[in-house]
TORKOL-4160 file (C-alpha; in steps of 0.2 Angstrom, whole numbers, padded with zeros to 4 digits, m for minus):
411
<pt num="1" X="0033" Y="m0088" Z="0181"/>
<pt num="2" X="0037" Y="m0074" Z="0193"/>
<pt num="3" X="0032" Y="m0056" Z="0191"/>
<pt num="4" X="0044" Y="m0041" Z="0194"/>
<pt num="5" X="0039" Y="m0025" Z="0203"/>
<pt num="6" X="0034" Y="m0018" Z="0186"/>
<pt num="7" X="0021" Y="m0032" Z="0183"/>
<pt num="8" X="0031" Y="m0039" Z="0169"/>
<pt num="9" X="0032" Y="m0058" Z="0169"/>
<pt num="10" X="0050" Y="m0063" Z="0174"/>
<pt num="11" X="0057" Y="m0080" Z="0169"/>
<pt num="12" X="0064" Y="m0092" Z="0183"/>
<pt num="13" X="0082" Y="m0099" Z="0181"/>
<pt num="14" X="0074" Y="m0115" Z="0174"/>
<pt num="15" X="0063" Y="m0106" Z="0162"/>
<pt num="16" X="0078" Y="m0095" Z="0156"/>
<pt num="17" X="0088" Y="m0111" Z="0153"/>
<pt num="18" X="0074" Y="m0117" Z="0142"/>
<pt num="19" X="0072" Y="m0101" Z="0132"/>
<pt num="20" X="0083" Y="m0107" Z="0118"/>
<pt num="21" X="0074" Y="m0123" Z="0115"/>
<pt num="22" X="0057" Y="m0114" Z="0117"/>
<pt num="23" X="0060" Y="m0101" Z="0103"/>
<pt num="24" X="0067" Y="m0115" Z="0092"/>
<pt num="25" X="0050" Y="m0124" Z="0094"/>
<pt num="26" X="0041" Y="m0108" Z="0090"/>
<pt num="27" X="0051" Y="m0105" Z="0075"/>
<pt num="28" X="0048" Y="m0121" Z="0065"/>
<pt num="29" X="0051" Y="m0122" Z="0047"/>
<pt num="30" X="0039" Y="m0113" Z="0035"/>
<pt num="31" X="0034" Y="m0129" Z="0026"/>
<pt num="32" X="0030" Y="m0137" Z="0042"/>
<pt num="33" X="0019" Y="m0123" Z="0048"/>
<pt num="34" X="0010" Y="m0122" Z="0032"/>
<pt num="35" X="0006" Y="m0141" Z="0034"/>
<pt num="36" X="0000" Y="m0138" Z="0052"/>
<pt num="37" X="m0011" Y="m0123" Z="0047"/>
<pt num="38" X="m0018" Y="m0132" Z="0032"/>
<pt num="39" X="m0026" Y="m0145" Z="0044"/>
<pt num="40" X="m0035" Y="m0131" Z="0054"/>
<pt num="41" X="m0053" Y="m0127" Z="0050"/>
<pt num="42" X="m0051" Y="m0109" Z="0054"/>
<pt num="43" X="m0051" Y="m0092" Z="0044"/>
<pt num="44" X="m0032" Y="m0091" Z="0048"/>
<pt num="45" X="m0029" Y="m0106" Z="0036"/>
<pt num="46" X="m0031" Y="m0096" Z="0020"/>
<pt num="47" X="m0022" Y="m0080" Z="0025"/>
<pt num="48" X="m0008" Y="m0089" Z="0034"/>
<pt num="49" X="m0004" Y="m0099" Z="0018"/>
<pt num="50" X="m0004" Y="m0083" Z="0008"/>
<pt num="51" X="0007" Y="m0074" Z="0021"/>
<pt num="52" X="0019" Y="m0089" Z="0022"/>
<pt num="53" X="0023" Y="m0089" Z="0003"/>
<pt num="54" X="0023" Y="m0070" Z="0001"/>
<pt num="55" X="0037" Y="m0058" Z="0006"/>
<pt num="56" X="0049" Y="m0072" Z="0012"/>
<pt num="57" X="0062" Y="m0065" Z="0001"/>
<pt num="58" X="0060" Y="m0049" Z="0010"/>
<pt num="59" X="0065" Y="m0056" Z="0027"/>
<pt num="60" X="0083" Y="m0055" Z="0023"/>
<pt num="61" X="0086" Y="m0041" Z="0036"/>
<pt num="62" X="0093" Y="m0052" Z="0049"/>
<pt num="63" X="0076" Y="m0057" Z="0058"/>
<pt num="64" X="0079" Y="m0074" Z="0066"/>
<pt num="65" X="0077" Y="m0083" Z="0082"/>
<pt num="66" X="0088" Y="m0071" Z="0091"/>
<pt num="67" X="0076" Y="m0057" Z="0086"/>
<pt num="68" X="0062" Y="m0065" Z="0095"/>
<pt num="69" X="0071" Y="m0061" Z="0112"/>
<pt num="70" X="0064" Y="m0043" Z="0110"/>
<pt num="71" X="0046" Y="m0050" Z="0112"/>
<pt num="72" X="0050" Y="m0053" Z="0131"/>
<pt num="73" X="0047" Y="m0034" Z="0132"/>
<pt num="74" X="0029" Y="m0036" Z="0128"/>
<pt num="75" X="0014" Y="m0041" Z="0138"/>
<pt num="76" X="0009" Y="m0056" Z="0128"/>
<pt num="77" X="0014" Y="m0074" Z="0126"/>
<pt num="78" X="0018" Y="m0081" Z="0109"/>
<pt num="79" X="0011" Y="m0098" Z="0104"/>
<pt num="80" X="0017" Y="m0099" Z="0086"/>
<pt num="81" X="0028" Y="m0089" Z="0074"/>
<pt num="82" X="0027" Y="m0089" Z="0055"/>
<pt num="83" X="0037" Y="m0079" Z="0043"/>
<pt num="84" X="0026" Y="m0067" Z="0032"/>
<pt num="85" X="0022" Y="m0050" Z="0027"/>
<pt num="86" X="0040" Y="m0045" Z="0027"/>
<pt num="87" X="0043" Y="m0050" Z="0045"/>
<pt num="88" X="0035" Y="m0063" Z="0057"/>
<pt num="89" X="0017" Y="m0066" Z="0061"/>
<pt num="90" X="0014" Y="m0071" Z="0079"/>
<pt num="91" X="m0001" Y="m0081" Z="0086"/>
<pt num="92" X="m0002" Y="m0074" Z="0104"/>
<pt num="93" X="m0013" Y="m0076" Z="0119"/>
<pt num="94" X="m0019" Y="m0058" Z="0114"/>
<pt num="95" X="m0023" Y="m0061" Z="0096"/>
<pt num="96" X="m0012" Y="m0061" Z="0080"/>
<pt num="97" X="0002" Y="m0049" Z="0079"/>
<pt num="98" X="0015" Y="m0044" Z="0066"/>
<pt num="99" X="0033" Y="m0042" Z="0071"/>
<pt num="100" X="0045" Y="m0032" Z="0060"/>
<pt num="101" X="0062" Y="m0024" Z="0060"/>
<pt num="102" X="0064" Y="m0005" Z="0058"/>
<pt num="103" X="0072" Y="0001" Z="0042"/>
<pt num="104" X="0068" Y="0019" Z="0043"/>
<pt num="105" X="0070" Y="0033" Z="0055"/>
<pt num="106" X="0060" Y="0033" Z="0071"/>
<pt num="107" X="0049" Y="0048" Z="0065"/>
<pt num="108" X="0042" Y="0038" Z="0051"/>
<pt num="109" X="0035" Y="0025" Z="0063"/>
<pt num="110" X="0029" Y="0038" Z="0075"/>
<pt num="111" X="0019" Y="0047" Z="0061"/>
<pt num="112" X="0011" Y="0031" Z="0056"/>
<pt num="113" X="0007" Y="0026" Z="0074"/>
<pt num="114" X="m0001" Y="0043" Z="0076"/>
<pt num="115" X="m0013" Y="0042" Z="0062"/>
<pt num="116" X="m0018" Y="0024" Z="0065"/>
<pt num="117" X="m0022" Y="0028" Z="0083"/>
<pt num="118" X="m0032" Y="0043" Z="0078"/>
<pt num="119" X="m0042" Y="0032" Z="0065"/>
<pt num="120" X="m0045" Y="0019" Z="0078"/>
<pt num="121" X="m0050" Y="0032" Z="0091"/>
<pt num="122" X="m0062" Y="0039" Z="0079"/>
<pt num="123" X="m0072" Y="0022" Z="0078"/>
<pt num="124" X="m0063" Y="0014" Z="0063"/>
<pt num="125" X="m0056" Y="0000" Z="0074"/>
<pt num="126" X="m0049" Y="m0012" Z="0061"/>
<pt num="127" X="m0032" Y="m0005" Z="0058"/>
<pt num="128" X="m0015" Y="m0011" Z="0061"/>
<pt num="129" X="m0011" Y="m0001" Z="0076"/>
<pt num="130" X="0006" Y="m0002" Z="0085"/>
<pt num="131" X="0008" Y="m0012" Z="0101"/>
<pt num="132" X="0017" Y="m0003" Z="0115"/>
<pt num="133" X="0030" Y="m0013" Z="0124"/>
<pt num="134" X="0032" Y="m0014" Z="0143"/>
<pt num="135" X="0040" Y="0004" Z="0144"/>
<pt num="136" X="0025" Y="0012" Z="0134"/>
<pt num="137" X="0036" Y="0013" Z="0118"/>
<pt num="138" X="0032" Y="0008" Z="0100"/>
<pt num="139" X="0050" Y="0004" Z="0095"/>
<pt num="140" X="0060" Y="m0009" Z="0105"/>
<pt num="141" X="0079" Y="m0011" Z="0103"/>
<pt num="142" X="0088" Y="m0027" Z="0105"/>
<pt num="143" X="0105" Y="m0029" Z="0113"/>
<pt num="144" X="0114" Y="m0025" Z="0096"/>
<pt num="145" X="0105" Y="m0009" Z="0094"/>
<pt num="146" X="0093" Y="m0015" Z="0080"/>
<pt num="147" X="0075" Y="m0008" Z="0083"/>
<pt num="148" X="0059" Y="m0018" Z="0081"/>
<pt num="149" X="0040" Y="m0015" Z="0082"/>
<pt num="150" X="0024" Y="m0025" Z="0084"/>
<pt num="151" X="0007" Y="m0022" Z="0076"/>
<pt num="152" X="m0010" Y="m0029" Z="0079"/>
<pt num="153" X="m0014" Y="m0040" Z="0064"/>
<pt num="154" X="m0029" Y="m0050" Z="0058"/>
<pt num="155" X="m0034" Y="m0068" Z="0054"/>
<pt num="156" X="m0043" Y="m0069" Z="0038"/>
<pt num="157" X="m0042" Y="m0068" Z="0019"/>
<pt num="158" X="m0036" Y="m0054" Z="0007"/>
<pt num="159" X="m0048" Y="m0046" Z="m0004"/>
<pt num="160" X="m0051" Y="m0058" Z="m0019"/>
<pt num="161" X="m0049" Y="m0047" Z="m0035"/>
<pt num="162" X="m0060" Y="m0060" Z="m0044"/>
<pt num="163" X="m0074" Y="m0059" Z="m0033"/>
<pt num="164" X="m0086" Y="m0044" Z="m0036"/>
<pt num="165" X="m0093" Y="m0045" Z="m0019"/>
<pt num="166" X="m0076" Y="m0043" Z="m0011"/>
<pt num="167" X="m0073" Y="m0028" Z="m0022"/>
<pt num="168" X="m0089" Y="m0020" Z="m0017"/>
<pt num="169" X="m0085" Y="m0023" Z="0001"/>
<pt num="170" X="m0068" Y="m0016" Z="m0001"/>
<pt num="171" X="m0074" Y="0001" Z="m0009"/>
<pt num="172" X="m0087" Y="0002" Z="0004"/>
<pt num="173" X="m0074" Y="0001" Z="0017"/>
<pt num="174" X="m0063" Y="0014" Z="0008"/>
<pt num="175" X="m0078" Y="0026" Z="0009"/>
<pt num="176" X="m0080" Y="0023" Z="0027"/>
<pt num="177" X="m0062" Y="0025" Z="0030"/>
<pt num="178" X="m0062" Y="0042" Z="0020"/>
<pt num="179" X="m0076" Y="0049" Z="0031"/>
<pt num="180" X="m0065" Y="0045" Z="0047"/>
<pt num="181" X="m0050" Y="0052" Z="0039"/>
<pt num="182" X="m0059" Y="0068" Z="0035"/>
<pt num="183" X="m0062" Y="0070" Z="0054"/>
<pt num="184" X="m0044" Y="0065" Z="0058"/>
<pt num="185" X="m0038" Y="0078" Z="0046"/>
<pt num="186" X="m0045" Y="0092" Z="0056"/>
<pt num="187" X="m0033" Y="0088" Z="0070"/>
<pt num="188" X="m0019" Y="0080" Z="0061"/>
<pt num="189" X="m0006" Y="0089" Z="0050"/>
<pt num="190" X="0009" Y="0083" Z="0040"/>
<pt num="191" X="0013" Y="0069" Z="0028"/>
<pt num="192" X="0025" Y="0055" Z="0029"/>
<pt num="193" X="0044" Y="0059" Z="0028"/>
<pt num="194" X="0045" Y="0049" Z="0012"/>
<pt num="195" X="0031" Y="0059" Z="0004"/>
<pt num="196" X="0038" Y="0076" Z="0009"/>
<pt num="197" X="0054" Y="0071" Z="0000"/>
<pt num="198" X="0045" Y="0065" Z="m0016"/>
<pt num="199" X="0035" Y="0082" Z="m0016"/>
<pt num="200" X="0051" Y="0092" Z="m0015"/>
<pt num="201" X="0058" Y="0082" Z="m0030"/>
<pt num="202" X="0042" Y="0084" Z="m0040"/>
<pt num="203" X="0042" Y="0103" Z="m0037"/>
<pt num="204" X="0059" Y="0104" Z="m0044"/>
<pt num="205" X="0056" Y="0094" Z="m0059"/>
<pt num="206" X="0040" Y="0103" Z="m0063"/>
<pt num="207" X="0047" Y="0120" Z="m0064"/>
<pt num="208" X="0031" Y="0127" Z="m0056"/>
<pt num="209" X="0030" Y="0138" Z="m0041"/>
<pt num="210" X="0024" Y="0128" Z="m0026"/>
<pt num="211" X="0012" Y="0141" Z="m0021"/>
<pt num="212" X="m0003" Y="0136" Z="m0032"/>
<pt num="213" X="0001" Y="0118" Z="m0036"/>
<pt num="214" X="m0005" Y="0102" Z="m0028"/>
<pt num="215" X="0004" Y="0086" Z="m0025"/>
<pt num="216" X="m0007" Y="0076" Z="m0037"/>
<pt num="217" X="m0003" Y="0088" Z="m0052"/>
<pt num="218" X="0015" Y="0089" Z="m0048"/>
<pt num="219" X="0017" Y="0070" Z="m0048"/>
<pt num="220" X="0009" Y="0067" Z="m0065"/>
<pt num="221" X="0018" Y="0081" Z="m0073"/>
<pt num="222" X="0034" Y="0073" Z="m0067"/>
<pt num="223" X="0028" Y="0056" Z="m0074"/>
<pt num="224" X="0025" Y="0064" Z="m0091"/>
<pt num="225" X="0042" Y="0071" Z="m0091"/>
<pt num="226" X="0050" Y="0054" Z="m0086"/>
<pt num="227" X="0041" Y="0046" Z="m0101"/>
<pt num="228" X="0048" Y="0059" Z="m0113"/>
<pt num="229" X="0065" Y="0056" Z="m0106"/>
<pt num="230" X="0063" Y="0037" Z="m0109"/>
<pt num="231" X="0057" Y="0041" Z="m0126"/>
<pt num="232" X="0072" Y="0051" Z="m0130"/>
<pt num="233" X="0084" Y="0038" Z="m0124"/>
<pt num="234" X="0075" Y="0024" Z="m0134"/>
<pt num="235" X="0076" Y="0036" Z="m0150"/>
<pt num="236" X="0095" Y="0038" Z="m0148"/>
<pt num="237" X="0098" Y="0020" Z="m0144"/>
<pt num="238" X="0105" Y="0011" Z="m0160"/>
<pt num="239" X="0103" Y="m0007" Z="m0156"/>
<pt num="240" X="0087" Y="m0011" Z="m0148"/>
<pt num="241" X="0081" Y="m0027" Z="m0140"/>
<pt num="242" X="0063" Y="m0034" Z="m0143"/>
<pt num="243" X="0057" Y="m0025" Z="m0128"/>
<pt num="244" X="0064" Y="m0009" Z="m0133"/>
<pt num="245" X="0058" Y="m0010" Z="m0150"/>
<pt num="246" X="0040" Y="m0013" Z="m0144"/>
<pt num="247" X="0042" Y="0001" Z="m0131"/>
<pt num="248" X="0049" Y="0013" Z="m0144"/>
<pt num="249" X="0035" Y="0009" Z="m0156"/>
<pt num="250" X="0021" Y="0013" Z="m0143"/>
<pt num="251" X="0029" Y="0027" Z="m0132"/>
<pt num="252" X="0024" Y="0041" Z="m0144"/>
<pt num="253" X="0005" Y="0037" Z="m0142"/>
<pt num="254" X="0006" Y="0034" Z="m0124"/>
<pt num="255" X="0016" Y="0050" Z="m0121"/>
<pt num="256" X="0002" Y="0060" Z="m0130"/>
<pt num="257" X="m0011" Y="0052" Z="m0118"/>
<pt num="258" X="0000" Y="0057" Z="m0104"/>
<pt num="259" X="0001" Y="0075" Z="m0110"/>
<pt num="260" X="m0018" Y="0077" Z="m0112"/>
<pt num="261" X="m0021" Y="0070" Z="m0095"/>
<pt num="262" X="m0009" Y="0082" Z="m0087"/>
<pt num="263" X="m0018" Y="0096" Z="m0097"/>
<pt num="264" X="m0034" Y="0090" Z="m0090"/>
<pt num="265" X="m0028" Y="0089" Z="m0072"/>
<pt num="266" X="m0021" Y="0107" Z="m0074"/>
<pt num="267" X="m0038" Y="0114" Z="m0079"/>
<pt num="268" X="m0047" Y="0127" Z="m0069"/>
<pt num="269" X="m0062" Y="0115" Z="m0066"/>
<pt num="270" X="m0051" Y="0105" Z="m0053"/>
<pt num="271" X="m0042" Y="0120" Z="m0045"/>
<pt num="272" X="m0054" Y="0123" Z="m0032"/>
<pt num="273" X="m0056" Y="0105" Z="m0027"/>
<pt num="274" X="m0038" Y="0101" Z="m0026"/>
<pt num="275" X="m0033" Y="0117" Z="m0017"/>
<pt num="276" X="m0047" Y="0113" Z="m0004"/>
<pt num="277" X="m0039" Y="0096" Z="m0001"/>
<pt num="278" X="m0022" Y="0104" Z="0001"/>
<pt num="279" X="m0028" Y="0118" Z="0012"/>
<pt num="280" X="m0039" Y="0107" Z="0024"/>
<pt num="281" X="m0026" Y="0093" Z="0025"/>
<pt num="282" X="m0037" Y="0080" Z="0017"/>
<pt num="283" X="m0029" Y="0063" Z="0020"/>
<pt num="284" X="m0028" Y="0048" Z="0009"/>
<pt num="285" X="m0023" Y="0030" Z="0014"/>
<pt num="286" X="m0010" Y="0031" Z="m0001"/>
<pt num="287" X="m0009" Y="0013" Z="m0004"/>
<pt num="288" X="m0026" Y="0006" Z="m0004"/>
<pt num="289" X="m0025" Y="m0010" Z="m0013"/>
<pt num="290" X="m0031" Y="m0028" Z="m0011"/>
<pt num="291" X="m0015" Y="m0034" Z="m0002"/>
<pt num="292" X="m0019" Y="m0021" Z="0012"/>
<pt num="293" X="m0037" Y="m0027" Z="0014"/>
<pt num="294" X="m0041" Y="m0042" Z="0026"/>
<pt num="295" X="m0058" Y="m0049" Z="0028"/>
<pt num="296" X="m0059" Y="m0056" Z="0046"/>
<pt num="297" X="m0074" Y="m0063" Z="0055"/>
<pt num="298" X="m0086" Y="m0052" Z="0047"/>
<pt num="299" X="m0076" Y="m0036" Z="0048"/>
<pt num="300" X="m0064" Y="m0028" Z="0036"/>
<pt num="301" X="m0047" Y="m0023" Z="0041"/>
<pt num="302" X="m0036" Y="m0010" Z="0032"/>
<pt num="303" X="m0017" Y="m0011" Z="0035"/>
<pt num="304" X="m0001" Y="m0002" Z="0030"/>
<pt num="305" X="m0004" Y="0016" Z="0032"/>
<pt num="306" X="0014" Y="0020" Z="0029"/>
<pt num="307" X="0011" Y="0029" Z="0013"/>
<pt num="308" X="m0003" Y="0040" Z="0019"/>
<pt num="309" X="m0003" Y="0058" Z="0012"/>
<pt num="310" X="m0012" Y="0075" Z="0010"/>
<pt num="311" X="m0022" Y="0073" Z="m0006"/>
<pt num="312" X="m0039" Y="0073" Z="m0013"/>
<pt num="313" X="m0047" Y="0056" Z="m0007"/>
<pt num="314" X="m0053" Y="0052" Z="m0025"/>
<pt num="315" X="m0035" Y="0047" Z="m0029"/>
<pt num="316" X="m0037" Y="0032" Z="m0017"/>
<pt num="317" X="m0052" Y="0026" Z="m0026"/>
<pt num="318" X="m0043" Y="0028" Z="m0043"/>
<pt num="319" X="m0028" Y="0018" Z="m0038"/>
<pt num="320" X="m0039" Y="0004" Z="m0031"/>
<pt num="321" X="m0050" Y="0004" Z="m0047"/>
<pt num="322" X="m0036" Y="0005" Z="m0059"/>
<pt num="323" X="m0027" Y="m0010" Z="m0052"/>
<pt num="324" X="m0043" Y="m0020" Z="m0053"/>
<pt num="325" X="m0049" Y="m0015" Z="m0070"/>
<pt num="326" X="m0032" Y="m0020" Z="m0077"/>
<pt num="327" X="m0037" Y="m0037" Z="m0072"/>
<pt num="328" X="m0054" Y="m0036" Z="m0079"/>
<pt num="329" X="m0048" Y="m0029" Z="m0096"/>
<pt num="330" X="m0056" Y="m0012" Z="m0092"/>
<pt num="331" X="m0074" Y="m0018" Z="m0090"/>
<pt num="332" X="m0085" Y="m0003" Z="m0088"/>
<pt num="333" X="m0098" Y="m0012" Z="m0079"/>
<pt num="334" X="m0086" Y="m0017" Z="m0065"/>
<pt num="335" X="m0080" Y="0001" Z="m0064"/>
<pt num="336" X="m0098" Y="0008" Z="m0062"/>
<pt num="337" X="m0102" Y="m0005" Z="m0049"/>
<pt num="338" X="m0087" Y="0000" Z="m0038"/>
<pt num="339" X="m0091" Y="0018" Z="m0041"/>
<pt num="340" X="m0109" Y="0015" Z="m0036"/>
<pt num="341" X="m0104" Y="0006" Z="m0020"/>
<pt num="342" X="m0092" Y="0020" Z="m0014"/>
<pt num="343" X="m0105" Y="0034" Z="m0018"/>
<pt num="344" X="m0118" Y="0026" Z="m0007"/>
<pt num="345" X="m0108" Y="0029" Z="0008"/>
<pt num="346" X="m0097" Y="0044" Z="0003"/>
<pt num="347" X="m0106" Y="0054" Z="m0011"/>
<pt num="348" X="m0095" Y="0059" Z="m0026"/>
<pt num="349" X="m0097" Y="0076" Z="m0033"/>
<pt num="350" X="m0098" Y="0080" Z="m0052"/>
<pt num="351" X="m0081" Y="0088" Z="m0050"/>
<pt num="352" X="m0074" Y="0072" Z="m0042"/>
<pt num="353" X="m0081" Y="0061" Z="m0055"/>
<pt num="354" X="m0073" Y="0072" Z="m0069"/>
<pt num="355" X="m0056" Y="0071" Z="m0059"/>
<pt num="356" X="m0057" Y="0052" Z="m0058"/>
<pt num="357" X="m0059" Y="0051" Z="m0077"/>
<pt num="358" X="m0044" Y="0063" Z="m0079"/>
<pt num="359" X="m0034" Y="0052" Z="m0068"/>
<pt num="360" X="m0039" Y="0036" Z="m0078"/>
<pt num="361" X="m0034" Y="0046" Z="m0094"/>
<pt num="362" X="m0015" Y="0045" Z="m0088"/>
<pt num="363" X="m0007" Y="0029" Z="m0095"/>
<pt num="364" X="0000" Y="0024" Z="m0078"/>
<pt num="365" X="0003" Y="0006" Z="m0080"/>
<pt num="366" X="0014" Y="0010" Z="m0096"/>
<pt num="367" X="0023" Y="0023" Z="m0086"/>
<pt num="368" X="0027" Y="0011" Z="m0072"/>
<pt num="369" X="0034" Y="m0002" Z="m0084"/>
<pt num="370" X="0044" Y="0012" Z="m0093"/>
<pt num="371" X="0050" Y="0019" Z="m0077"/>
<pt num="372" X="0056" Y="0002" Z="m0071"/>
<pt num="373" X="0065" Y="m0001" Z="m0087"/>
<pt num="374" X="0074" Y="0016" Z="m0087"/>
<pt num="375" X="0080" Y="0015" Z="m0069"/>
<pt num="376" X="0086" Y="m0003" Z="m0070"/>
<pt num="377" X="0100" Y="m0013" Z="m0078"/>
<pt num="378" X="0096" Y="m0011" Z="m0097"/>
<pt num="379" X="0108" Y="m0025" Z="m0102"/>
<pt num="380" X="0096" Y="m0038" Z="m0096"/>
<pt num="381" X="0077" Y="m0035" Z="m0096"/>
<pt num="382" X="0067" Y="m0048" Z="m0086"/>
<pt num="383" X="0055" Y="m0058" Z="m0096"/>
<pt num="384" X="0041" Y="m0053" Z="m0084"/>
<pt num="385" X="0044" Y="m0035" Z="m0088"/>
<pt num="386" X="0042" Y="m0039" Z="m0107"/>
<pt num="387" X="0026" Y="m0048" Z="m0103"/>
<pt num="388" X="0019" Y="m0033" Z="m0093"/>
<pt num="389" X="0023" Y="m0021" Z="m0108"/>
<pt num="390" X="0015" Y="m0033" Z="m0120"/>
<pt num="391" X="m0001" Y="m0034" Z="m0109"/>
<pt num="392" X="m0002" Y="m0015" Z="m0108"/>
<pt num="393" X="m0001" Y="m0013" Z="m0127"/>
<pt num="394" X="m0013" Y="m0027" Z="m0130"/>
<pt num="395" X="m0026" Y="m0019" Z="m0118"/>
<pt num="396" X="m0025" Y="m0002" Z="m0125"/>
<pt num="397" X="m0040" Y="m0004" Z="m0137"/>
<pt num="398" X="m0051" Y="m0009" Z="m0122"/>
<pt num="399" X="m0044" Y="0005" Z="m0111"/>
<pt num="400" X="m0048" Y="0018" Z="m0124"/>
<pt num="401" X="m0066" Y="0011" Z="m0126"/>
<pt num="402" X="m0067" Y="0012" Z="m0107"/>
<pt num="403" X="m0061" Y="0030" Z="m0107"/>
<pt num="404" X="m0073" Y="0035" Z="m0120"/>
<pt num="405" X="m0088" Y="0029" Z="m0110"/>
<pt num="406" X="m0081" Y="0036" Z="m0094"/>
<pt num="407" X="m0079" Y="0053" Z="m0101"/>
<pt num="408" X="m0096" Y="0052" Z="m0110"/>
<pt num="409" X="m0105" Y="0050" Z="m0093"/>
<pt num="410" X="m0094" Y="0060" Z="m0081"/>
<pt num="411" X="m0087" Y="0075" Z="m0091"/>
């Protein structure tokens, strides 16, 4: 293979003629790739099987063999291609990469690139930074005008929610990331375009002047109002399905919980801490969950910073813990262990502990199920949605006991 004046590898005429068959060999069937990987004794085996079976339905955006032509504009050689993570996972001579098509404005990706670069430059190296093409750009167009990008990716396994050691390692990593984000916040301003949009809507719904309010309180005020709106809808509906009957029977008590939680968050004890976060530009990951944590060769990688935002960092810990505790039937010991591991690295103040308890007081899972129902086709409710509602209602006693113990020790 010859090199052009720019140093980019240029294919010969013979190689060009083989390109089509070459990409076809790379882009083998998903089932065949899983079989090949299953025979490999490497950390990639588990993660690639997971990646291959998740998000395949999301790759309906036209990414195919032709899309791979874009990769000629990058300084790496592709050895194997596997669908996953909403795009294509590439095994290259320079490590694993993730290849995706752009679905948002350029500014959206430039902002994420900015923060991941700053995080990596601050010493937290295991993040999914963008890979520049041969022109030094992070977005690469194809001949049809579609835009693509490549990120560094990692071989390994996702955080196992049933393994307490994995959970402890995950919250330790979150604490380390938060310390780095505090450094980054001093030189980085602004939130994602998507978050700015949501913030504007939240302010409009809340009816509160933006001057003294924070994003967190505005968001939960909005959620509370959405629950009330759903309750009124169910009240006025004459013929109710089984799902709607169960929802209507319980929405009153859950709305009361939401109202109390919003009142707690609006209390003066949190004003200084939340205002400080807003003023200093304190940054959160915004989507720190077990899907975005990869254990790879003794390191812990954190991915998908696309929902980062300016907020008190304790909200990241809350979101991670809430999703885990739902699977542990609100076990208080599991909660304390995660809080303890986080606190060892990034000490949590008394105010932050109380704020964490106030966030847990909001019935977020119930709101999520109701919000999905209210904004979807009500003529047919998926069985999975009904199962989620039944589980939330069944866990309510355990959740109330968890909250009583949490408030006893934190407030």
